[in-house]
C-alpha positions as CSV (number, residue, x, y, z in Angstrom):
1,X,33.9,-27.2,-19.8
2,X,31.8,-24.2,-19.4
3,X,28.6,-25.9,-20.4
4,X,28.9,-28.1,-17.7
5,X,29.6,-25.6,-14.9
6,X,27.2,-23.4,-15.3
7,X,24.0,-25.2,-14.1
8,X,26.3,-26.0,-10.6
9,X,27.1,-22.6,-10.1
10,X,23.6,-21.5,-10.7
11,X,22.3,-23.8,-8.0
12,X,24.8,-23.1,-6.2
13,X,23.8,-19.4,-6.1
14,X,20.2,-20.1,-5.7
15,X,20.7,-22.1,-2.5
16,X,22.9,-19.9,-0.8
17,X,20.5,-17.4,-1.6
18,X,17.7,-19.6,0.0
19,X,20.0,-20.0,3.2
20,X,20.4,-16.5,3.3
21,X,16.7,-16.1,3.9
22,X,16.5,-18.4,6.9
23,X,13.1,-20.3,5.7
24,X,14.3,-23.5,7.9
25,X,13.9,-21.1,11.3
26,X,10.3,-21.0,10.6
27,X,8.0,-23.0,12.9
28,X,5.2,-24.1,11.3
29,X,5.8,-26.7,8.5
30,X,3.3,-25.7,6.2
31,X,4.3,-22.0,5.8
32,X,7.9,-23.4,5.6
33,X,7.6,-25.3,2.5
34,X,5.6,-23.0,1.1
35,X,8.0,-20.4,1.1
36,X,10.6,-22.9,0.0
37,X,8.3,-23.3,-3.0
38,X,7.5,-20.0,-3.6
39,X,11.1,-19.0,-3.6
40,X,11.3,-21.5,-6.2
41,X,8.7,-20.6,-8.3
42,X,10.2,-16.7,-8.7
43,X,13.6,-18.2,-8.8
44,X,12.6,-20.3,-11.8
45,X,10.2,-17.3,-13.1
46,X,7.1,-19.7,-12.8
47,X,5.4,-17.3,-11.2
48,X,5.0,-15.5,-14.6
49,X,3.0,-18.4,-15.9
50,X,-0.7,-19.7,-15.5
51,X,-1.8,-23.5,-16.1
52,X,-2.9,-22.5,-19.7
53,X,0.3,-21.9,-20.9
54,X,2.0,-25.2,-19.3
55,X,-1.5,-27.0,-21.1
56,X,-0.2,-25.0,-24.6
57,X,3.4,-26.0,-24.0
58,X,2.5,-29.4,-23.2
59,X,0.6,-30.1,-26.4
60,X,3.1,-28.1,-28.4
61,X,5.9,-30.8,-27.5
62,X,3.1,-33.4,-28.3
63,X,2.8,-34.8,-24.6
64,X,-0.9,-34.8,-24.3
65,X,-1.4,-37.9,-26.6
66,X,1.1,-39.8,-24.4
67,X,0.7,-41.9,-21.4
68,X,1.3,-40.3,-18.3
69,X,3.2,-43.9,-17.4
70,X,5.3,-43.2,-19.9
71,X,9.0,-42.1,-19.7
72,X,10.4,-38.7,-20.9
73,X,14.1,-38.3,-22.3
74,X,16.1,-35.3,-20.7
75,X,16.4,-33.7,-24.3
76,X,12.3,-33.5,-24.6
77,X,12.0,-31.9,-21.2
78,X,14.5,-29.8,-22.1
79,X,12.6,-28.8,-25.4
80,X,9.4,-28.2,-23.3
81,X,10.9,-26.0,-20.8
82,X,13.1,-23.8,-23.2
83,X,9.6,-23.3,-25.4
84,X,7.7,-22.3,-22.3
85,X,10.1,-19.8,-21.4
86,X,10.8,-18.5,-24.9
87,X,6.9,-18.0,-25.3
88,X,6.9,-16.0,-21.9
89,X,9.5,-13.8,-23.0
90,X,7.9,-12.9,-26.3
91,X,4.7,-11.9,-24.0
92,X,6.6,-9.9,-21.3
93,X,7.0,-6.5,-21.9
94,X,10.6,-5.0,-22.2
95,X,10.4,-3.3,-19.5
96,X,10.7,-6.6,-17.7
97,X,12.8,-9.0,-19.5
98,X,13.8,-12.4,-18.1
99,X,16.7,-15.0,-19.3
100,X,15.0,-18.1,-20.9
101,X,18.2,-19.7,-21.0
102,X,19.3,-19.1,-17.1
103,X,15.0,-20.3,-16.5
104,X,15.4,-23.4,-18.2
105,X,18.3,-24.7,-16.9
106,X,17.6,-23.9,-13.3
107,X,13.7,-25.5,-13.8
108,X,15.5,-28.4,-15.8
109,X,17.9,-29.0,-12.7
110,X,15.7,-28.8,-10.0
111,X,13.2,-31.1,-11.9
112,X,15.7,-33.7,-12.2
113,X,16.9,-33.4,-8.9
114,X,13.0,-34.4,-7.4
115,X,12.1,-37.6,-8.5
116,X,13.7,-40.9,-7.1
117,X,12.8,-42.9,-9.8
118,X,13.0,-42.6,-13.6
119,X,11.2,-39.1,-15.1
120,X,7.5,-39.8,-16.7
121,X,5.1,-37.7,-18.3
122,X,3.0,-37.5,-15.1
123,X,5.7,-36.5,-13.2
124,X,6.5,-33.5,-15.4
125,X,2.8,-32.7,-15.3
126,X,2.5,-32.9,-11.8
127,X,5.2,-30.3,-11.0
128,X,4.6,-28.2,-13.9
129,X,1.1,-27.9,-12.8
130,X,1.8,-27.3,-8.7
131,X,4.8,-24.9,-9.7
132,X,3.3,-22.3,-12.0
133,X,1.3,-19.1,-11.4
134,X,-2.6,-18.6,-11.8
135,X,-6.0,-19.9,-10.3
136,X,-5.5,-22.5,-7.5
137,X,-9.4,-24.2,-9.0
138,X,-7.6,-23.6,-12.6
139,X,-4.8,-26.2,-11.5
140,X,-6.8,-28.3,-9.5
141,X,-9.4,-28.7,-12.6
142,X,-6.3,-29.4,-14.7
143,X,-5.3,-32.0,-12.4
144,X,-8.4,-33.9,-12.2
145,X,-8.7,-34.1,-15.9
146,X,-5.7,-36.2,-15.6
147,X,-6.6,-38.3,-13.0
148,X,-10.4,-38.8,-13.8
149,X,-12.0,-41.2,-16.5
150,X,-14.6,-40.3,-19.2
151,X,-17.3,-39.9,-16.6
152,X,-15.9,-37.7,-14.8
153,X,-14.9,-40.0,-12.0
154,X,-11.5,-39.6,-9.9
155,X,-9.7,-42.7,-10.7
156,X,-8.2,-43.4,-7.1
157,X,-5.0,-45.1,-8.5
158,X,-4.1,-42.1,-11.0
159,X,-4.3,-39.8,-8.0
160,X,-2.3,-42.1,-6.0
161,X,0.2,-41.7,-8.7
162,X,-0.2,-37.7,-8.9
163,X,0.5,-37.4,-5.1
164,X,3.6,-39.3,-5.3
165,X,4.9,-36.9,-8.1
166,X,3.6,-34.0,-6.5
167,X,4.9,-34.8,-3.0
168,X,8.7,-35.3,-4.7
169,X,8.8,-31.3,-4.4
170,X,8.5,-31.1,-0.5
171,X,10.7,-33.7,-0.2
172,X,13.3,-32.1,-2.7
173,X,13.2,-29.3,0.0
174,X,14.3,-31.7,3.2
175,X,10.4,-31.7,4.1
176,X,10.0,-35.1,3.9
177,X,8.9,-35.8,7.9
178,X,6.0,-33.5,7.1
179,X,4.8,-34.0,4.0
180,X,6.3,-37.2,2.4
181,X,4.9,-39.9,0.5
182,X,2.8,-42.7,1.8
183,X,0.6,-45.9,0.5
184,X,-2.1,-44.8,2.4
185,X,-2.2,-40.7,1.9
186,X,-4.4,-40.9,-1.5
187,X,-7.3,-42.9,0.4
188,X,-7.1,-40.1,3.2
189,X,-7.9,-37.4,1.0
190,X,-11.3,-38.5,0.8
191,X,-12.0,-41.2,3.0
192,X,-15.9,-41.7,3.6
193,X,-16.5,-41.0,-0.4
194,X,-16.9,-43.6,-2.9
195,X,-17.3,-41.6,-6.2
196,X,-15.4,-38.3,-6.2
197,X,-16.8,-35.9,-8.8
198,X,-14.9,-32.3,-10.0
199,X,-16.8,-30.0,-7.3
200,X,-15.8,-32.6,-4.0
201,X,-12.3,-32.5,-5.5
202,X,-11.8,-28.7,-6.1
203,X,-12.9,-28.6,-2.4
204,X,-9.1,-29.3,-1.4
205,X,-9.1,-25.3,-1.9
206,X,-11.5,-24.7,1.0
207,X,-10.4,-28.0,3.4
208,X,-6.8,-29.3,2.1
209,X,-5.6,-32.7,3.3
210,X,-2.8,-32.6,5.7
211,X,-0.7,-33.9,2.6
212,X,-1.6,-30.8,0.3
213,X,-1.9,-28.3,2.9
214,X,0.9,-26.4,1.8
215,X,-0.5,-25.6,-1.4
216,X,-3.1,-23.1,-0.7
217,X,-1.0,-21.6,1.6
218,X,1.3,-21.0,-0.9
219,X,-1.0,-19.2,-3.5
220,X,-2.5,-16.9,-0.5
221,X,1.0,-16.1,0.1
222,X,1.4,-14.9,-3.4
223,X,-1.6,-13.4,-3.4
224,X,-0.7,-11.1,0.0
225,X,2.9,-10.5,-0.9
226,X,2.5,-6.7,-1.7
227,X,-0.5,-6.0,0.8
228,X,0.9,-3.6,3.3
229,X,-0.5,-2.7,6.8
230,X,0.0,0.3,8.5
231,X,0.5,-0.6,11.9
232,X,3.3,-1.5,14.2
233,X,5.0,-4.9,14.7
234,X,4.7,-5.7,18.9
235,X,7.8,-7.4,18.5
236,X,10.3,-6.2,15.7
237,X,8.6,-2.3,15.8
238,X,8.8,-2.0,12.2
239,X,6.7,0.5,10.8
240,X,4.2,-1.4,8.7
241,X,3.7,-5.0,7.8
242,X,4.0,-6.7,4.1
243,X,2.0,-9.7,3.4
244,X,0.3,-11.3,6.4
245,X,-0.7,-9.7,9.8
246,X,-1.5,-11.8,12.9
247,X,-3.6,-10.5,15.6
248,X,-3.5,-11.9,19.0
249,X,-7.3,-12.8,20.4
250,X,-6.7,-12.8,24.0
251,X,-3.8,-9.9,24.5
252,X,-5.7,-6.7,23.5
253,X,-3.9,-4.6,20.4
254,X,-1.3,-7.4,20.1
255,X,-0.2,-8.1,16.3
256,X,2.7,-9.6,14.8
257,X,4.2,-9.4,11.5
258,X,4.5,-12.9,9.6
259,X,8.8,-13.1,9.9
260,X,8.0,-12.7,13.9
261,X,4.8,-15.0,14.0
262,X,6.3,-17.4,11.9
263,X,9.9,-18.0,14.2
264,X,7.7,-18.3,17.2
265,X,8.7,-14.3,18.8
266,X,6.9,-12.8,21.4
267,X,7.2,-10.3,24.0
268,X,5.7,-9.2,27.3
269,X,2.6,-11.0,28.3
270,X,1.8,-12.6,24.8
271,X,2.7,-16.4,24.6
272,X,3.0,-18.9,21.9
273,X,-0.4,-20.4,22.6
274,X,-2.6,-18.0,22.6
275,X,-4.6,-18.4,19.8
276,X,-3.6,-15.8,16.6
277,X,-6.1,-14.6,14.0
278,X,-4.6,-14.2,10.4
279,X,-5.4,-11.2,8.3
280,X,-4.5,-10.7,4.7
281,X,-5.7,-7.3,4.1
282,X,-6.0,-4.3,5.9
283,X,-9.4,-2.6,7.7
284,X,-9.8,0.5,9.5
285,X,-11.5,0.5,12.7
286,X,-14.4,2.2,11.4
287,X,-14.6,-0.4,8.4
288,X,-14.8,-3.1,11.0
289,X,-17.1,-1.9,13.3
290,X,-19.7,-1.1,10.3
291,X,-19.2,-4.8,9.2
292,X,-19.9,-6.5,12.7
293,X,-22.5,-4.1,12.9
294,X,-24.1,-5.3,10.0
295,X,-23.4,-8.7,10.3
296,X,-25.0,-8.6,14.1
297,X,-27.8,-7.1,12.4
298,X,-28.2,-9.4,9.5
299,X,-27.5,-7.0,6.6
300,X,-24.4,-8.8,5.6
301,X,-24.3,-11.3,2.3
302,X,-23.9,-14.6,2.6
303,X,-20.5,-15.8,1.8
304,X,-19.3,-17.0,-1.8
305,X,-18.4,-20.6,-2.4
306,X,-14.7,-21.2,-2.2
307,X,-14.5,-22.1,-5.6
308,X,-17.6,-22.2,-8.8
309,X,-19.6,-24.7,-9.0
310,X,-19.3,-26.9,-12.2
311,X,-21.7,-29.2,-14.0
312,X,-21.1,-33.0,-12.7
313,X,-21.1,-34.3,-16.3
314,X,-17.6,-34.0,-18.4
315,X,-18.5,-31.7,-21.4
316,X,-18.8,-33.9,-24.7
317,X,-18.3,-32.5,-28.2
318,X,-21.2,-32.4,-30.7
319,X,-21.3,-34.8,-33.5
320,X,-22.0,-33.7,-36.5
321,X,-21.2,-36.0,-38.9
322,X,-24.3,-37.3,-40.0
323,X,-25.4,-34.0,-40.6
324,X,-23.1,-32.5,-42.6
325,X,-22.6,-35.5,-44.8
326,X,-26.2,-35.6,-45.8
327,X,-26.4,-32.3,-46.7
328,X,-22.9,-32.5,-48.4
329,X,-24.2,-35.4,-50.4
330,X,-27.4,-33.7,-51.5
331,X,-25.3,-30.7,-52.2
332,X,-23.2,-32.3,-54.3
333,X,-26.1,-34.5,-56.6
334,X,-27.4,-31.3,-57.1
335,X,-23.8,-29.6,-58.0
336,X,-23.5,-32.7,-60.4
337,X,-26.8,-32.2,-62.2
338,X,-26.5,-28.7,-62.7
339,X,-22.8,-29.1,-64.3
340,X,-23.5,-31.8,-66.4
341,X,-26.6,-29.1,-67.9
342,X,-24.1,-26.5,-68.4
343,X,-21.5,-28.7,-69.9
344,X,-24.1,-29.9,-72.5
345,X,-25.3,-26.5,-73.7
346,X,-21.6,-25.2,-74.1
347,X,-20.6,-28.3,-76.6
348,X,-21.5,-26.5,-79.1
349,X,-24.5,-25.9,-81.4
350,X,-24.1,-29.2,-83.8
351,X,-24.8,-30.9,-80.8
352,X,-27.9,-29.5,-79.9
353,X,-29.2,-30.1,-83.0
354,X,-28.9,-34.0,-82.8
355,X,-31.9,-35.9,-81.1
356,X,-29.9,-38.0,-79.0
357,X,-28.1,-34.7,-77.3
358,X,-31.7,-33.5,-76.7
359,X,-33.2,-36.4,-75.4
360,X,-30.3,-36.3,-72.6
361,X,-30.6,-33.0,-72.2
362,X,-34.7,-33.8,-71.0
363,X,-33.8,-36.3,-68.8
364,X,-31.2,-34.2,-66.6
365,X,-33.7,-31.9,-66.9
366,X,-36.5,-34.3,-65.3
367,X,-34.1,-35.7,-62.9
368,X,-33.4,-32.0,-61.3
369,X,-37.2,-31.4,-61.2
370,X,-37.9,-34.8,-59.8
371,X,-35.1,-34.2,-57.0
372,X,-36.9,-30.3,-56.5
373,X,-40.4,-32.4,-56.2
374,X,-38.8,-34.6,-53.4
375,X,-37.9,-31.8,-51.3
376,X,-41.2,-29.8,-51.8
377,X,-42.9,-33.6,-50.4
378,X,-41.2,-33.9,-48.2
379,X,-40.9,-30.3,-46.4
380,X,-37.3,-29.8,-46.2
381,X,-36.2,-26.5,-48.2
382,X,-32.9,-27.0,-50.2
383,X,-30.0,-25.5,-48.5
384,X,-29.0,-23.1,-51.7
385,X,-32.0,-21.4,-51.6
386,X,-31.9,-21.6,-47.5
387,X,-28.4,-20.0,-47.9
388,X,-29.3,-17.3,-50.8
389,X,-32.1,-16.0,-48.9
390,X,-30.1,-15.4,-45.7
391,X,-27.5,-13.7,-47.5
392,X,-29.7,-11.7,-49.2
393,X,-31.6,-10.9,-46.1
394,X,-28.0,-10.3,-44.2
395,X,-26.9,-7.6,-47.3
396,X,-30.4,-5.9,-47.1
397,X,-29.7,-5.1,-43.3
398,X,-26.2,-4.0,-43.6
399,X,-26.9,-1.9,-46.4
400,X,-30.1,-0.5,-44.0
401,X,-27.3,-0.2,-41.2
402,X,-24.5,1.6,-43.2
403,X,-27.5,4.0,-44.0
404,X,-28.5,4.7,-40.9
405,X,-24.8,5.2,-39.8
406,X,-24.1,7.5,-42.5
407,X,-27.2,9.7,-41.6
408,X,-26.3,9.4,-37.4
409,X,-23.0,10.7,-38.4
410,X,-23.8,13.6,-40.7
411,X,-26.4,14.4,-37.2
412,X,-23.3,14.3,-35.1
413,X,-21.5,16.5,-37.2
414,X,-24.2,19.1,-37.2
415,X,-24.7,19.0,-33.4
416,X,-21.1,19.3,-33.0
417,X,-20.8,22.4,-35.4
418,X,-23.9,24.2,-33.7
419,X,-22.5,23.3,-30.3
420,X,-18.9,24.9,-31.5
421,X,-20.4,27.9,-32.8
422,X,-22.3,28.2,-29.8
423,X,-19.6,27.8,-26.8
424,X,-17.1,29.7,-29.0
425,X,-19.1,33.3,-30.3
426,X,-17.2,35.6,-33.0
427,X,-16.7,39.4,-32.4
428,X,-18.7,39.6,-35.7
429,X,-21.9,38.2,-33.5
430,X,-21.5,40.4,-30.7
431,X,-20.8,43.2,-32.8
432,X,-24.3,43.1,-34.4
433,X,-26.1,44.2,-31.2
434,X,-27.2,48.0,-31.2
435,X,-27.0,48.6,-27.5
436,X,-23.1,47.3,-27.5
437,X,-22.6,49.3,-30.6
438,X,-23.9,52.6,-28.9
439,X,-21.7,51.8,-25.7
440,X,-18.8,51.1,-27.7
441,X,-19.0,53.9,-29.7
442,X,-19.5,56.4,-26.5
443,X,-16.4,54.8,-24.9
444,X,-14.3,55.2,-28.0
445,X,-15.4,59.2,-27.9
446,X,-14.7,59.3,-24.6
447,X,-11.3,57.8,-24.7
448,X,-10.6,59.6,-28.0
449,X,-11.5,63.3,-25.6
450,X,-9.3,62.7,-22.9
451,X,-6.5,61.3,-25.2
452,X,-6.6,65.3,-26.7
453,X,-7.0,66.9,-23.3
454,X,-3.7,65.0,-22.1
455,X,-2.3,66.1,-25.1
456,X,-2.9,69.4,-24.9
457,X,-1.9,69.6,-21.2
458,X,1.2,68.6,-22.0
459,X,1.9,70.8,-24.9
460,X,0.5,73.5,-22.3
461,X,3.4,71.9,-19.6
462,X,6.1,72.1,-22.4
463,X,5.4,75.9,-23.5
464,X,5.7,77.0,-20.1
465,X,8.8,75.3,-18.9
466,X,10.1,76.8,-22.0
467,X,8.8,80.4,-21.1
468,X,10.1,80.1,-17.4
469,X,13.6,79.1,-18.7
470,X,13.4,82.3,-20.8
471,X,12.6,84.7,-17.7
472,X,15.0,82.9,-15.9
473,X,17.9,83.7,-18.3
474,X,16.7,87.1,-18.3
475,X,16.6,87.7,-14.6
476,X,19.6,86.6,-14.6
477,X,21.3,88.9,-17.1
478,X,19.3,91.8,-15.8
479,X,20.9,91.2,-12.1
480,X,24.0,91.6,-13.6
481,X,23.7,94.3,-15.5
482,X,22.3,96.5,-13.0
483,X,24.9,95.1,-10.6
484,X,27.6,96.4,-12.8
485,X,25.4,99.8,-13.3
486,X,25.4,100.3,-9.3
487,X,28.9,99.6,-9.3
488,X,29.9,102.3,-11.7
489,X,27.5,105.0,-9.8
490,X,28.9,104.3,-6.2
491,X,31.9,105.9,-7.7
492,X,30.3,108.7,-9.1
493,X,28.5,110.0,-6.3
494,X,29.2,109.1,-2.4
495,X,26.2,110.2,-1.4
496,X,23.6,107.6,-1.1
497,X,20.0,107.8,-0.9
498,X,18.2,106.4,2.7
499,X,16.6,103.1,2.2
500,X,13.4,104.7,3.3
501,X,13.6,107.3,0.4
502,X,13.7,104.6,-2.1
503,X,10.7,102.5,-0.8
504,X,8.9,106.2,-1.3
505,X,10.4,106.7,-4.5
506,X,9.7,104.0,-6.0
507,X,6.5,103.5,-4.4
508,X,5.2,106.8,-6.4
509,X,6.9,105.6,-9.6
510,X,4.9,104.8,-12.2
511,X,7.5,102.5,-13.7
512,X,6.5,100.2,-10.5
513,X,3.5,99.2,-12.2
514,X,5.6,97.2,-15.0
515,X,6.2,94.2,-12.5
516,X,3.7,91.7,-11.7
517,X,2.2,91.5,-8.3
518,X,3.4,89.1,-5.6
519,X,-0.2,87.1,-6.0
520,X,0.0,86.4,-9.6
521,X,3.5,84.1,-9.3
522,X,1.5,82.2,-6.8
523,X,2.0,79.0,-9.2
524,X,5.9,79.9,-9.8
525,X,8.4,77.7,-8.4
526,X,10.5,79.8,-4.9
527,X,13.3,80.6,-7.5
528,X,11.5,82.2,-10.1
529,X,9.5,84.3,-7.0
530,X,12.8,85.2,-5.5
531,X,14.2,86.4,-8.5
532,X,11.3,88.7,-9.6
533,X,11.2,90.2,-5.6
534,X,15.0,90.9,-6.2
535,X,14.7,92.7,-9.6
536,X,11.7,94.9,-8.4
537,X,14.5,96.1,-5.5
538,X,17.3,96.7,-7.9
539,X,14.5,98.7,-10.3
540,X,13.4,100.7,-7.5
541,X,16.8,101.5,-6.2
542,X,17.7,102.6,-9.6
543,X,15.2,105.3,-9.9
544,X,15.4,106.9,-6.6
545,X,19.2,107.1,-7.3
546,X,18.3,108.9,-10.6
547,X,15.8,111.0,-9.1
548,X,18.5,112.2,-6.5
549,X,20.9,113.2,-9.3
550,X,18.8,115.5,-11.4
């Protein structure tokens, strides 16, 4: 049968996970029991519920009006737990889903395995209130409401029954030798008090009795589950601790993590007999020094009480039956008189003409006026007039507030527009300044002049480059032509004049002035200067040869 084997497999899986954590090796029984119950709480997703969710589920199941000693069936228990987890799954975000069916099966199996006798309403309430999350003070207030009388005084027999059911949880986790139930356990919780009120019962938070010492430990363990201490453990040498941190009061700088301390680990000169201080938060050395200094100077504030102080008298609901009934009777009589008069008026013209009808109307009016006279003599203003005046005042106040709201909204819009206009000026507003206009005009003019000059320079450069290219071409053609003429004349006259004669002739020739001097070619490239010099020498040689021939 798949339905029958599922819970057994799931319960077995939970036991194997519990054994993997090796919680039985914890020395201290209170911490060992709290760790086991915390494991069950998280495995069943009860840490996501608080006592108010439990109260709502119990009320929806109809168990709030049932006697605490009444029995409850397994089917009704399953319905209660199913509704509890179904509502939880609806409240949780989609990023943290749970399996309501699995949580229901695990919790029902654990509750059925815990009690040794029959299952009662008190046992279900006690176990759910103990295992759910939330604040410990709220849970103890709910427990006190179940075990106290109408005057707000603890009933010892009911509290004894609650302890019998609550201590079945440690018994189910094999912690009966340390926290088992005895017949004297209820009286040992408040040995010297004959009349236990709510605030005295809530002292369990600060000074729990021996049978319930594991309950505050479980809540403190849940509160420090994600607290990180940036110090290394002196035994396991782990980089940082999570949870509780224990510091030795005798060995300087010796600190243990919760796993090492709970299992009795020690190293060096440290012993398990040394006194240890439990820390649930991390404080830097500077902060500890300032706290100690303020405490020594008397500047530190007094410690807050472990729980809020509540009124000793139980809260009672206000009885408005006499007030409501009297007002309703008076309103009904007035409404009946007015309705009767209106019906008479609507009965038709024939009825109005008859003397009997007029007499009846007069009687109705007289009764209504006498009723009004009674209210004036007694000083009680009719409820209808009061309600009308109050409603009229409310409407006038609402109209005034709406008008004021519209004015304020218009003022806010105007100020916001002015602020936006001031923070983001437009270019048109900036151009209205004459100084800025003059400066912009000068800059534009200077820019135009520079652009025009740049274009002229570029055009001149382009023209010079064209002229240089044409001149180079002409020089090369002239050089080739002169070379050809020199070669033909050398064959005709073998006698060659000396270079000195050629230079003298060239120097006295008027054609030598046709060429530019050397200084005028200073801005031209080296190739152009050599071409001009070579051409000048060729011309001089040519002139000297022609003179000799003549």
